[in-house]
ZAMARGU-4260 file (C-alpha; in steps of 0.2 Angstrom, whole numbers, plus 5000, padded with zeros to 4 digits):
<rodrens>
0) 5450/5593/4357 | 5432/5593/4352 | 5421/5599/4366 | 5405/5589/4370 | 5389/5599/4370
5) 5381/5594/4387 | 5363/5597/4392 | 5365/5605/4408 | 5350/5604/4421 | 5360/5613/4435
10) 5358/5631/4438 | 5365/5644/4427 | 5364/5662/4432 | 5373/5676/4441 | 5369/5684/4457
15) 5377/5695/4470 | 5377/5700/4487 | 5365/5712/4496 | 5362/5714/4514 | 5345/5715/4523
20) 5338/5708/4538 | 5324/5695/4538 | 5308/5704/4532 | 5293/5700/4522 | 5294/5701/4503
25) 5284/5717/4503 | 5295/5725/4516 | 5311/5720/4507 | 5304/5727/4491 | 5298/5743/4498
30) 5312/5747/4510 | 5322/5761/4504 | 5340/5759/4500 | 5351/5769/4511 | 5362/5781/4502
35) 5379/5785/4508 | 5397/5787/4501 | 5402/5773/4489 | 5416/5764/4498 | 5428/5750/4492
40) 5439/5738/4500 | 5452/5729/4489 | 5464/5716/4495 | 5481/5711/4487 | 5485/5694/4495
45) 5499/5689/4483 | 5491/5672/4480 | 5489/5672/4462 | 5507/5676/4456 | 5524/5667/4454
50) 5541/5675/4457 | 5554/5664/4464 | 5570/5674/4462 | 5576/5690/4470 | 5581/5698/4453
55) 5572/5715/4450 | 5557/5714/4439 | 5539/5720/4435 | 5526/5708/4439 | 5507/5708/4436
60) 5497/5704/4451 | 5478/5705/4453 | 5478/5724/4458 | 5490/5729/4445 | 5509/5730/4440
65) 5522/5730/4454 | 5541/5732/4453 | 5550/5720/4464 | 5568/5724/4468 | 5578/5711/4479
70) 5561/5703/4483 | 5551/5688/4478 | 5535/5679/4482 | 5538/5665/4495 | 5529/5649/4500
75) 5542/5641/4512 | 5537/5636/4530 | 5547/5650/4537 | 5537/5663/4527 | 5524/5672/4537
80) 5508/5671/4527 | 5489/5671/4526 | 5486/5657/4514 | 5500/5649/4503 | 5511/5664/4498
85) 5518/5681/4504 | 5531/5694/4499 | 5548/5691/4505 | 5559/5707/4504 | 5577/5706/4507
90) 5588/5722/4504 | 5577/5732/4492 | 5559/5738/4489 | 5542/5734/4481 | 5534/5748/4472
95) 5516/5750/4465 | 5517/5755/4446 | 5499/5760/4447 | 5489/5773/4457 | 5474/5772/4469
100) 5461/5786/4470 | 5450/5790/4485 | 5460/5780/4497 | 5457/5783/4516 | 5466/5769/4525
105) 5480/5757/4520 | 5482/5741/4530 | 5499/5731/4529 | 5501/5714/4537 | 5520/5711/4541
110) 5532/5701/4551 | 5550/5694/4551 | 5555/5679/4540 | 5560/5664/4550 | 5572/5667/4564
115) 5579/5683/4557 | 5585/5697/4569 | 5575/5713/4572 | 5576/5726/4558 | 5567/5742/4551
120) 5557/5746/4536 | 5549/5761/4528 | 5532/5765/4519 | 5533/5779/4506 | 5520/5788/4496
125) 5520/5796/4479 | 5507/5809/4474 | 5515/5812/4457 | 5513/5795/4448 | 5529/5788/4455
130) 5541/5802/4451 | 5545/5805/4469 | 5542/5796/4485 | 5542/5803/4503 | 5541/5793/4519
135) 5524/5791/4527 | 5526/5791/4545 | 5541/5784/4555 | 5551/5769/4551 | 5543/5753/4557
140) 5554/5743/4569 | 5551/5725/4564 | 5551/5713/4579 | 5536/5702/4575 | 5537/5683/4573
145) 5519/5683/4568 | 5510/5693/4555 | 5503/5709/4563 | 5493/5723/4554 | 5497/5741/4554
150) 5485/5755/4547 | 5490/5771/4539 | 5478/5785/4537 | 5479/5794/4520 | 5476/5812/4519
155) 5481/5815/4501 | 5466/5820/4490 | 5472/5814/4473 | 5479/5798/4466 | 5493/5790/4476
160) 5504/5775/4475 | 5516/5767/4488 | 5533/5759/4490 | 5539/5747/4504 | 5557/5749/4507
165) 5570/5739/4518 | 5581/5751/4528 | 5593/5738/4535 | 5602/5723/4526 | 5602/5704/4526
170) 5587/5701/4536 | 5570/5697/4527 | 5553/5705/4529 | 5537/5696/4525 | 5522/5706/4518
175) 5505/5699/4515 | 5487/5705/4513 | 5489/5724/4508 | 5471/5731/4510 | 5465/5747/4502
180) 5450/5755/4509 | 5442/5771/4502 | 5428/5780/4494 | 5422/5783/4476 | 5431/5774/4462
185) 5447/5766/4467 | 5454/5767/4449 | 5462/5750/4451 | 5460/5740/4435 | 5460/5721/4438
190) 5465/5714/4421 | 5465/5721/4404 | 5448/5729/4399 | 5439/5721/4384 | 5443/5734/4371
195) 5443/5728/4353 | 5460/5733/4345 | 5454/5726/4328 | 5438/5737/4327 | 5438/5746/4310
200) 5456/5743/4305 | 5462/5750/4289 | 5462/5733/4282 | 5452/5718/4286 | 5459/5707/4300
205) 5467/5691/4293 | 5454/5677/4295 | 5461/5664/4307 | 5456/5647/4303 | 5442/5642/4315
210) 5447/5632/4330 | 5439/5622/4343 | 5440/5626/4362 | 5455/5619/4371 | 5451/5612/4388
215) 5464/5614/4401 | 5465/5608/4419 | 5460/5625/4424 | 5442/5623/4416 | 5427/5624/4428
220) 5418/5608/4433 | 5402/5603/4425 | 5392/5604/4441 | 5393/5609/4459 | 5403/5623/4467
225) 5412/5634/4454 | 5403/5627/4439 | 5397/5639/4426 | 5379/5634/4427 | 5377/5632/4445
230) 5361/5643/4446 | 5351/5636/4432 | 5348/5636/4413 | 5337/5652/4411 | 5330/5648/4393
235) 5330/5629/4395 | 5343/5628/4381 | 5346/5611/4373 | 5355/5603/4359 | 5340/5602/4348
240) 5335/5620/4346 | 5346/5630/4333 | 5341/5647/4341 | 5342/5641/4359 | 5357/5629/4357
245) 5366/5624/4373 | 5385/5625/4372 | 5396/5620/4387 | 5413/5628/4382 | 5421/5622/4399
250) 5426/5640/4403 | 5409/5646/4401 | 5391/5640/4396 | 5380/5648/4384 | 5364/5647/4374
255) 5368/5651/4356 | 5357/5657/4342 | 5361/5652/4324 | 5349/5664/4316 | 5356/5679/4326
260) 5375/5673/4325 | 5377/5678/4343 | 5374/5670/4361 | 5357/5673/4369 | 5366/5672/4386
265) 5383/5667/4393 | 5386/5661/4411 | 5402/5659/4420 | 5410/5658/4438 | 5423/5671/4443
270) 5435/5668/4458 | 5454/5671/4462 | 5460/5656/4452 | 5452/5662/4436 | 5460/5679/4436
275) 5477/5672/4440 | 5488/5681/4427 | 5497/5667/4419 | 5494/5674/4402 | 5491/5691/4395
280) 5476/5695/4383 | 5479/5685/4367 | 5467/5694/4355 | 5467/5678/4345 | 5449/5680/4338
285) 5443/5665/4328 | 5427/5657/4322 | 5421/5642/4333 | 5423/5625/4324 | 5412/5616/4336
290) 5396/5622/4330 | 5384/5610/4320 | 5388/5610/4302 | 5372/5619/4297 | 5375/5634/4308
295) 5383/5649/4300 | 5400/5651/4307 | 5404/5670/4312 | 5422/5674/4307 | 5436/5684/4315
300) 5433/5698/4301 | 5414/5697/4301 | 5413/5713/4311 | 5425/5723/4300 | 5420/5741/4296
305) 5403/5738/4305 | 5406/5752/4318 | 5404/5739/4332 | 5416/5730/4343 | 5418/5712/4344
310) 5410/5713/4362 | 5415/5699/4374 | 5401/5691/4384 | 5413/5681/4396 | 5428/5694/4397
315) 5446/5690/4392 | 5452/5697/4409 | 5440/5685/4418 | 5450/5670/4411 | 5469/5673/4412
320) 5474/5657/4421 | 5480/5649/4405 | 5481/5652/4386 | 5467/5639/4384 | 5456/5649/4396
325) 5460/5666/4388 | 5459/5659/4370 | 5441/5652/4374 | 5435/5670/4377 | 5441/5675/4359
330) 5430/5663/4350 | 5417/5672/4340 | 5402/5662/4348 | 5406/5673/4363 | 5404/5689/4354
335) 5390/5702/4351 | 5391/5717/4340 | 5393/5730/4354 | 5394/5749/4352 | 5412/5754/4356
340) 5408/5766/4370 | 5396/5753/4377 | 5409/5740/4377 | 5424/5750/4383 | 5416/5762/4396
345) 5401/5756/4407 | 5404/5738/4403 | 5423/5738/4405 | 5421/5747/4422 | 5407/5735/4428
350) 5418/5720/4424 | 5433/5728/4433 | 5421/5731/4448 | 5416/5713/4449 | 5435/5707/4448
355) 5439/5719/4462 | 5425/5710/4472 | 5435/5694/4469 | 5451/5703/4474 | 5442/5708/4490
360) 5439/5690/4495 | 5423/5685/4485 | 5418/5674/4471 | 5405/5679/4458 | 5392/5670/4447
365) 5389/5680/4432 | 5377/5678/4417 | 5377/5691/4403 | 5365/5692/4388 | 5358/5703/4374
370) 5341/5705/4366 | 5331/5715/4353 | 5336/5721/4336 | 5345/5737/4332 | 5360/5747/4340
375) 5369/5763/4336 | 5388/5761/4334 | 5402/5772/4328 | 5392/5778/4312 | 5378/5786/4323
380) 5365/5777/4312 | 5353/5763/4318 | 5360/5746/4312 | 5350/5730/4313 | 5362/5717/4306
385) 5380/5716/4300 | 5390/5703/4290 | 5378/5703/4276 | 5363/5700/4287 | 5371/5685/4296
390) 5374/5693/4313 | 5360/5703/4322 | 5365/5719/4332 | 5356/5718/4348 | 5346/5733/4355
395) 5351/5729/4374 | 5365/5721/4383 | 5362/5715/4401 | 5371/5706/4415 | 5366/5699/4432
400) 5380/5695/4445 | 5379/5686/4462 | 5393/5690/4474 | 5396/5678/4489 | 5411/5677/4500
405) 5424/5663/4496 | 5418/5647/4503 | 5410/5630/4499 | 5392/5625/4497 | 5389/5640/4485
410) 5371/5636/4480 | 5366/5634/4498 | 5374/5650/4504 | 5363/5661/4492 | 5349/5668/4503
415) 5337/5683/4504 | 5351/5693/4510 | 5362/5689/4495 | 5367/5704/4485 | 5361/5704/4466
420) 5367/5717/4454 | 5358/5718/4438 | 5362/5729/4423 | 5352/5733/4407 | 5360/5745/4395
425) 5355/5751/4377 | 5367/5746/4364 | 5372/5764/4358 | 5388/5774/4357 | 5381/5789/4366
430) 5379/5779/4382 | 5382/5787/4399 | 5399/5779/4405 | 5393/5777/4423 | 5386/5759/4424
435) 5377/5762/4440 | 5364/5772/4430 | 5359/5756/4422 | 5355/5746/4437 | 5338/5737/4437
440) 5331/5722/4445 | 5332/5704/4439 | 5314/5703/4437 | 5315/5718/4425 | 5327/5708/4414
445) 5316/5692/4415 | 5302/5703/4409 | 5312/5709/4394 | 5319/5692/4389 | 5306/5679/4395
450) 5320/5670/4405 | 5319/5662/4422 | 5336/5668/4428 | 5337/5660/4446 | 5328/5644/4443
455) 5339/5633/4454 | 5335/5644/4470 | 5320/5642/4480 | 5305/5653/4475 | 5305/5661/4492
460) 5323/5667/4489 | 5320/5672/4471 | 5305/5682/4476 | 5316/5693/4487 | 5332/5695/4478
465) 5325/5697/4461 | 5315/5712/4466 | 5329/5722/4474 | 5337/5736/4465 | 5355/5736/4470
470) 5363/5753/4476 | 5379/5750/4466 | 5390/5753/4481
</rodrens>
C-alpha cells in the first residue's frame, strides 16, 4: 500500500514528565534538582497478552517472559481484574523467567475467581536465577471476592525472581497488577533492544527488494491524541524540500534528508498498545520504496563493513503490535549510521527506560534525531560518510521524551510541571554506557539543531520545561 506523504501542521515532539510547583521561569531554572536514590516502579497489568488455554507455556509480557502452568489470561465477567484482563490460575503456578535488581517491595493484587470456595496460595522467591525457589512468608488464605493488595518486603541484595503457586486444587485464583518498586536499575528489559545482528557480517546481507510501508489497523492517527506529530513539526518539514522532506509513515513521522541518506528527526507516540507483543523483532531491513524517484534509496546492505550499526530512530521494540508496525521500523529511512556501543548501550538502556515508564502507567511522546558530520565506529577512525559517500555519519545523536500519565486530551495535559527528558550523545564507540551522563535541556538541542521542538505548546510552558535539566530518576 503506497503511503501518502502528508504535510503535518500539528505538533511533533517528545516531552516528558517533571515535577515542580508553580514558580517564575527564573526560579524554575535556578532551583536545584534534589538528588536522592534513583527509584523505579514497574507494573505488570497483563493487559497486553493473550493466553486462552491452561496448557503450560512460556509467554512474553511487557515485563518479560513468564512460564504459565495450568494458568491463562482471563477476561470473563467472573475474573477479578483491573482493566480488561487478569491471570486465572487453577492448580499450578506462574513463574518469572527473568530477574529484577534493587527490588524493595513487591505488590500483588489478588482474589477468588467467581464463586469459588476459599483456598490458599504461596509466593516463592529465587535468588539463583530460578534454579531453586523458597517460600516468601506464610501461605496466603484466599477469601477475597474483590481484588486486594498485599505487599512483600524484599531483603535480598542481589537479583531475584518470583513464583506464585496454588497450594490447593480445583478453585481458581485471579492475579492482576503485580508492581515492582525498588532503587537503582531494575534490570527489566521491556522488548528486545535494538542491536544490529547484520553489522559487519562475513558476507554482505542479501539485498531485499525495497518495499513500501504496510499500514495496519494499529497505526497511529494522523492528528489528535496518540498521533505521532502531536507536539509540532520542529523543522517545518514539507514535501517540497529534499533535505527536509516530510514523511508520514503512519507508525512514525519524520523529516528526511536526501543528501544525507538519513532522517533529520523521527517522532512517534509510545503507549501500552504499541508494545503489545504480537510479533517478535523481524530484522527485515529493506530500502523504502516510497521515496521520490530522484532520491537515493539506501539499501539493506548500505552499511556493510562500515563499522556502524543500522541504528533505529523509532525502535523495533516500540512497535510490536503487528508485523506491519515492526516491519515499518526496519525500513532504511528510519536508520542512521550509529556507533555500535552508542546504539547498544546508552541508547538501548534509555529506550528500555522509556518503555518501563509505559509499563508503569504512562504514555510517552518521543522525537529522536541526529546532526553534524563524523562519527567513530568499530574501526576507531573518524568516518564522515559510508556507502560510497551516499550516507552521512552524524556526529551527534539526540532524543527528547515527554512522559504523561495515560489519559485523554494529551496536548492540554502538558504543563510547566511536565517532565521532559532530553539526551545528546556523541556518535562514538568509546561512549560511557550510562545514558544519564548525557542529559541536557531541550534548549541545548534546539541551539545545536536550529529546530523549534515544542512549537505546539504555549510559549509560557516552553519557557519552563525546555530549560529544565532532568535528574534521570
